[in-house]
C-alpha positions as CSV (number, residue, x, y, z in Angstrom):
1,X,126.4,68.7,81.1
2,X,124.3,71.0,83.7
3,X,121.5,69.5,85.0
4,X,119.1,72.1,83.3
5,X,115.8,70.0,84.1
6,X,116.9,69.5,87.9
7,X,117.6,73.6,88.3
8,X,114.6,74.4,86.5
9,X,112.5,72.1,89.3
10,X,114.6,73.0,92.3
11,X,111.6,72.7,95.4
12,X,110.3,75.5,97.0
13,X,111.7,75.5,100.9
14,X,109.3,76.9,103.4
15,X,110.5,79.8,106.4
16,X,108.4,80.8,108.9
17,X,107.1,84.2,109.5
18,X,106.7,85.9,112.6
19,X,103.6,85.5,114.7
20,X,102.5,82.1,112.5
21,X,103.1,80.3,109.4
22,X,102.0,81.9,106.4
23,X,100.8,79.8,103.5
24,X,98.7,81.3,100.2
25,X,95.9,78.9,100.1
26,X,95.8,75.7,98.5
27,X,94.6,74.8,95.0
28,X,91.3,72.3,94.8
29,X,91.1,69.5,92.4
30,X,89.4,70.5,89.3
31,X,85.6,69.6,89.0
32,X,84.4,65.8,88.1
33,X,81.0,66.1,85.7
34,X,78.5,62.8,86.3
35,X,75.7,63.3,84.2
36,X,73.3,66.4,83.2
37,X,74.4,69.2,84.8
38,X,73.1,70.9,87.5
39,X,74.0,74.3,89.6
40,X,75.0,72.0,92.4
41,X,76.6,69.4,91.2
42,X,78.4,71.5,88.1
43,X,77.9,75.0,88.2
44,X,78.6,76.4,92.0
45,X,82.0,74.0,92.4
46,X,83.4,74.9,89.1
47,X,82.3,78.9,90.0
48,X,83.9,78.2,93.4
49,X,87.7,77.4,91.5
50,X,86.7,79.7,88.6
51,X,85.5,82.8,89.6
52,X,84.8,83.6,93.3
53,X,88.4,85.3,94.3
54,X,86.6,88.5,92.4
55,X,82.9,87.8,92.3
56,X,81.6,87.9,95.6
57,X,79.4,90.4,97.6
58,X,81.5,93.4,97.9
59,X,84.1,92.3,95.7
60,X,86.2,93.1,92.9
61,X,83.8,92.3,89.8
62,X,80.6,94.3,89.8
63,X,78.2,91.5,90.4
64,X,78.2,88.0,92.7
65,X,78.2,84.6,91.2
66,X,77.8,82.8,94.6
67,X,74.3,81.4,95.0
68,X,72.1,79.7,92.0
69,X,69.9,82.8,92.2
70,X,73.2,84.9,91.3
71,X,74.1,82.7,88.3
72,X,70.5,82.1,86.8
73,X,69.3,85.5,86.2
74,X,72.5,86.1,84.5
75,X,73.2,82.9,82.8
76,X,72.5,83.9,79.4
77,X,75.7,86.4,79.8
78,X,77.4,83.9,81.8
79,X,76.9,81.4,78.4
80,X,78.5,84.4,76.4
81,X,81.3,85.4,78.4
82,X,82.4,81.5,78.5
83,X,82.2,81.1,75.0
84,X,84.3,84.0,74.2
85,X,86.7,83.0,77.0
86,X,86.6,86.6,77.9
87,X,87.1,85.7,81.9
88,X,88.7,85.3,83.6
89,X,90.3,88.5,82.1
90,X,94.5,87.1,82.3
91,X,94.7,85.8,78.6
92,X,98.4,84.8,79.8
93,X,100.4,81.1,80.0
94,X,103.2,79.9,81.9
95,X,104.9,76.5,81.6
96,X,105.9,77.3,84.9
97,X,102.4,76.9,86.1
98,X,99.3,78.4,87.0
99,X,100.1,82.6,88.6
100,X,96.4,83.6,88.8
101,X,94.4,82.3,91.5
102,X,91.8,80.9,88.7
103,X,92.8,79.1,85.8
104,X,90.8,79.5,82.3
105,X,87.8,77.6,81.6
106,X,88.5,74.8,80.2
107,X,87.0,73.2,76.9
108,X,84.5,70.9,78.9
109,X,84.3,73.9,81.3
110,X,82.3,76.0,78.5
111,X,80.0,72.9,77.3
112,X,79.3,72.6,80.9
113,X,77.4,75.8,81.0
114,X,76.3,75.7,77.5
115,X,74.6,72.1,78.1
116,X,73.3,73.9,81.8
117,X,71.3,76.2,80.3
118,X,70.1,74.7,77.6
119,X,68.5,72.4,79.5
120,X,67.0,75.3,81.7
121,X,69.3,75.9,84.3
122,X,68.5,73.5,86.7
123,X,69.6,74.2,90.6
124,X,69.9,70.2,91.6
125,X,69.9,69.5,95.7
126,X,70.2,72.6,98.2
127,X,73.9,73.4,99.0
128,X,75.8,75.5,101.6
129,X,76.6,78.7,100.5
130,X,80.8,79.0,100.8
131,X,81.9,80.6,104.1
132,X,83.3,84.1,103.5
133,X,86.8,84.7,102.8
134,X,89.2,86.1,105.7
135,X,90.2,89.6,105.8
136,X,93.4,88.5,105.0
137,X,94.6,85.0,103.0
138,X,97.8,84.9,104.8
139,X,96.5,85.4,108.4
140,X,97.1,88.6,110.7
141,X,99.8,91.0,109.5
142,X,102.4,92.3,111.4
143,X,102.2,95.9,110.1
144,X,99.0,97.2,108.1
145,X,100.0,100.9,106.2
146,X,97.3,102.8,104.7
147,X,97.6,105.8,102.0
148,X,97.3,109.2,103.9
149,X,94.9,111.9,101.8
150,X,94.0,110.1,98.6
151,X,91.5,112.0,96.8
152,X,87.8,109.9,95.8
153,X,88.3,108.0,92.7
154,X,86.7,110.0,89.5
155,X,83.1,108.9,89.3
156,X,83.8,108.9,85.2
157,X,86.2,108.4,82.8
158,X,89.1,106.2,81.5
159,X,91.1,104.3,84.4
160,X,93.8,105.8,85.6
161,X,97.1,105.1,87.3
162,X,97.9,107.7,90.5
163,X,101.2,107.4,93.0
164,X,101.8,108.3,96.3
165,X,104.5,108.5,99.0
166,X,104.0,106.0,102.2
167,X,106.3,106.2,105.2
168,X,107.5,102.9,105.7
169,X,107.6,103.7,109.2
170,X,107.9,100.8,111.9
171,X,108.5,98.6,108.7
172,X,111.8,100.7,107.9
173,X,115.0,98.3,108.6
174,X,112.9,95.4,108.6
175,X,112.4,92.0,106.5
176,X,109.5,91.2,104.4
177,X,108.4,87.9,103.9
178,X,104.8,88.6,102.3
179,X,102.6,91.7,101.6
180,X,99.2,91.7,100.6
181,X,97.0,94.0,100.0
182,X,92.9,95.6,100.5
183,X,91.1,97.9,98.7
184,X,88.6,99.9,100.8
185,X,86.4,100.4,97.4
186,X,87.6,96.9,95.7
187,X,85.6,97.4,92.6
188,X,87.5,100.8,92.1
189,X,91.1,99.4,92.0
190,X,92.4,96.9,89.3
191,X,96.2,96.5,90.2
192,X,98.5,98.3,93.1
193,X,102.9,98.6,92.7
194,X,104.7,98.9,95.6
195,X,108.6,99.8,95.6
196,X,111.0,101.8,98.0
197,X,111.6,105.5,97.6
198,X,115.5,104.9,97.8
199,X,116.2,109.0,97.4
200,X,112.4,110.5,98.3
201,X,112.2,112.0,94.9
202,X,108.2,110.9,94.7
203,X,108.0,112.1,98.3
204,X,109.3,115.7,97.8
205,X,106.5,115.6,94.5
206,X,103.8,114.5,97.1
207,X,104.2,116.6,100.2
208,X,100.5,116.6,100.3
209,X,99.9,112.8,100.3
210,X,97.1,113.5,97.7
211,X,99.1,111.7,94.7
212,X,100.2,112.2,91.5
213,X,99.3,111.1,88.0
214,X,101.9,108.9,87.0
215,X,99.9,107.5,83.3
216,X,101.0,103.7,84.7
217,X,104.7,104.2,85.4
218,X,107.1,105.1,88.4
219,X,110.4,104.8,86.7
220,X,110.3,108.8,86.3
221,X,109.2,109.4,90.1
222,X,112.0,107.6,91.7
223,X,115.6,109.1,90.3
224,X,116.7,106.0,88.8
225,X,114.4,105.1,85.5
226,X,116.4,102.3,84.4
227,X,115.5,100.6,88.1
228,X,112.7,99.7,89.9
229,X,113.2,98.5,93.8
230,X,109.9,96.7,93.7
231,X,108.7,95.6,97.5
232,X,105.6,93.7,95.7
233,X,102.6,93.6,93.4
234,X,99.0,93.3,93.8
235,X,96.0,92.6,91.0
236,X,92.3,91.1,91.8
237,X,92.3,87.4,91.1
238,X,96.0,87.1,91.8
239,X,97.6,85.7,95.0
240,X,99.2,87.6,97.7
241,X,103.0,88.4,97.1
242,X,104.5,85.6,98.6
243,X,108.5,84.7,97.4
244,X,109.4,82.2,99.2
245,X,113.4,82.5,99.9
246,X,113.5,86.2,98.2
247,X,112.4,88.1,101.1
248,X,113.4,92.1,100.9
249,X,114.8,94.4,103.3
250,X,112.9,98.1,103.8
251,X,115.9,100.7,103.4
252,X,113.9,104.0,102.4
253,X,112.0,105.9,105.0
254,X,109.9,106.2,101.9
255,X,107.7,103.9,100.0
256,X,106.3,104.6,96.7
257,X,102.6,103.4,95.8
258,X,101.4,103.7,92.7
259,X,97.9,102.6,92.1
260,X,95.5,101.6,88.8
261,X,91.5,102.9,89.3
262,X,89.1,102.2,87.5
263,X,86.0,104.4,87.5
264,X,82.7,102.6,89.0
265,X,80.3,105.7,87.7
266,X,80.0,107.1,91.3
267,X,82.9,108.4,93.6
268,X,84.5,105.5,95.2
269,X,87.1,105.5,98.3
270,X,90.4,105.7,97.1
271,X,92.2,104.2,100.2
272,X,93.8,100.8,100.3
273,X,95.7,98.8,103.2
274,X,98.6,97.4,102.5
275,X,99.5,94.6,105.1
276,X,103.5,93.2,105.4
277,X,104.3,90.0,107.0
278,X,107.6,90.4,108.5
279,X,110.6,87.1,108.8
280,X,113.8,87.1,111.4
281,X,115.1,84.6,108.3
282,X,118.9,85.4,106.8
283,X,118.8,88.0,104.0
284,X,118.3,86.7,100.5
285,X,120.5,87.1,97.7
286,X,117.1,87.9,95.5
287,X,117.3,91.7,94.0
288,X,115.3,93.1,90.8
289,X,117.0,93.3,87.4
290,X,115.2,95.7,85.0
291,X,115.4,96.6,81.7
292,X,114.2,99.7,79.8
293,X,113.5,100.9,76.1
294,X,113.5,104.8,75.6
295,X,115.0,105.2,71.5
296,X,111.6,103.5,70.0
297,X,109.0,105.1,67.4
298,X,106.4,103.5,66.6
299,X,105.0,104.6,62.9
300,X,101.3,105.0,61.9
301,X,100.1,101.2,61.1
302,X,103.5,100.0,62.6
303,X,103.4,96.6,64.1
304,X,107.3,96.8,65.8
305,X,108.5,94.4,68.4
306,X,111.3,95.1,70.7
307,X,113.2,92.6,72.6
308,X,115.4,92.8,75.8
309,X,117.5,90.4,77.2
310,X,119.0,89.4,80.4
311,X,122.2,87.0,80.2
312,X,122.4,84.4,83.8
313,X,126.0,84.3,84.5
314,X,125.7,82.1,87.7
315,X,122.8,79.6,88.4
316,X,119.5,81.6,89.6
317,X,116.3,81.6,90.6
318,X,113.2,83.9,88.8
319,X,111.0,84.3,91.4
320,X,108.5,87.0,89.5
321,X,108.7,89.5,87.3
322,X,106.9,92.7,86.3
323,X,105.9,94.1,82.2
324,X,105.0,98.0,81.9
325,X,103.7,99.1,78.7
326,X,100.6,100.7,77.7
327,X,97.8,100.8,75.4
328,X,99.4,100.4,72.1
329,X,100.7,97.5,73.1
330,X,99.2,94.0,71.6
331,X,101.5,91.1,73.1
332,X,104.4,90.5,75.7
333,X,106.1,87.3,75.7
334,X,108.5,86.6,78.4
335,X,111.4,83.4,76.7
336,X,113.7,81.6,79.3
337,X,116.4,80.3,76.5
338,X,118.3,77.4,77.9
339,X,122.4,77.2,76.9
340,X,121.6,73.7,75.3
341,X,119.1,76.2,72.8
342,X,115.6,74.7,74.3
343,X,112.5,77.4,74.6
344,X,110.5,77.6,77.8
345,X,107.6,80.3,77.9
346,X,108.1,81.9,81.7
347,X,105.0,84.4,80.4
348,X,103.1,84.7,77.5
349,X,100.0,87.5,77.5
350,X,98.5,87.4,74.5
351,X,96.0,90.1,75.0
352,X,98.0,92.6,77.2
353,X,96.0,95.3,78.2
354,X,97.6,97.3,81.0
355,X,94.2,97.8,82.5
356,X,94.0,94.5,83.3
357,X,97.9,94.1,84.0
358,X,97.9,90.8,87.0
359,X,100.2,90.5,89.9
360,X,103.3,87.5,88.0
361,X,104.5,85.6,90.9
362,X,105.4,82.0,90.3
363,X,104.1,79.4,92.2
364,X,107.8,77.4,92.2
365,X,110.9,79.8,91.5
366,X,112.1,79.0,88.2
367,X,115.6,77.9,87.9
368,X,117.6,79.8,85.4
369,X,120.9,77.8,84.3
370,X,124.2,79.7,84.3
371,X,124.3,80.7,80.5
372,X,120.9,80.9,79.9
373,X,118.7,84.1,78.8
374,X,115.6,86.1,79.1
375,X,114.5,87.1,76.3
376,X,111.5,89.4,76.6
377,X,109.7,90.5,73.6
378,X,107.2,93.9,73.3
379,X,104.6,93.9,70.6
380,X,102.8,97.1,69.4
381,X,100.0,98.0,67.5
382,X,99.8,101.7,65.9
383,X,96.7,100.7,63.6
384,X,93.5,102.9,63.2
385,X,92.1,100.4,65.9
386,X,94.3,100.0,68.5
387,X,95.3,101.7,71.5
388,X,93.9,105.0,72.1
389,X,93.4,105.5,68.4
390,X,90.0,104.8,68.5
391,X,89.3,104.9,64.7
392,X,91.1,108.4,64.3
393,X,94.2,108.6,62.0
394,X,97.4,107.3,63.8
395,X,100.1,109.4,64.2
396,X,103.9,108.1,65.0
397,X,104.0,106.9,68.8
398,X,107.3,108.3,71.0
399,X,108.7,106.8,74.5
400,X,107.0,109.0,77.2
401,X,105.2,109.6,80.4
402,X,102.1,110.5,78.9
403,X,98.6,109.4,78.2
404,X,99.4,108.8,74.1
405,X,103.3,107.9,74.9
406,X,104.2,104.3,75.1
407,X,107.0,102.2,77.2
408,X,109.0,99.2,77.6
409,X,109.9,97.9,80.3
410,X,110.4,94.3,82.4
411,X,111.9,93.8,85.4
412,X,113.0,90.5,87.4
413,X,113.2,89.3,90.7
414,X,116.4,86.8,90.4
415,X,118.7,85.1,93.0
416,X,121.5,83.3,93.2
417,X,121.1,79.6,93.8
418,X,122.8,78.9,97.5
């Protein structure tokens, strides 16, 4: 019998990058509560662990939660959000560790917040503020690419996707060890996908560099809709894209960059900076394996579940994945089905919302024994109060690239062992 548990827990080997060793930030130990809660002893340490990747001054969130004053004046809102568990907005689970920078609040932490508010939000002794986060958490990048001519983010309306062609420049022919992203208007950017445009199809559509609307998928713009040659994904509240043992070579002269924008009530700078970290390590055996379905119809009031499976033909590693669906999708679950029949959840997103899509890179690569399967299940809901219906009478929803269409796509970054 193959040692499955040993394969599932394969160690991660650290490789050096050019210029310096880049490693993701360590996760702090859980906060232990002692006595009646105060801001200094309980709330501030908790929020540093669970909130401050976004809730800082000029951060991705609409307001900071750094100082006592920041939290105290929003104590009622914080208590409500903690009770309904709407933050962090990940709503996901993996049997293979925490993917986002911050885990969800525990039951004990929710109780601590409730009691702290009930006691009148006591501050406790004065404490030092946490130091500001560095511009690049992985250190100084080897190359920074910028969007050429992005139009300002719309002031009003729903979140929307826009894709840009970006010359790879000095990155062409180099191996990329890690990628990070810095939006110039953090509150206005929810997700970034960077892929290689092998045939220059997006470049021919975006000749001005101002971008084109995509409705959430790059597949129709990259020549082969069944394949996605992803370089990295990024989302606020998630670590930089740093798949150990899975560096990628830039082989296309043009990159395709899809950005999910969120209007904030005023025009915002749509620019982003993409930090690339080079490596001279040998080429990896990792590649993207993609599946998509185009032959489906969601009937009115229908709640179908669509499934796509990838068979693992040799011992492999799963580094990360990227799901694609829109507003009629309600849940996405990716299972690892072991050869002996056991099941582990690689990723379960139980309240799918494309406006809060994450960057799903596993903290340690998942071992995929020969004969196992990756099964992705997408559940949809075409009820009166779901998706874009918003109380309207539901109509059949087809696959397609449009605001009232739906899709199913999943891409896995898989490498063979050895």
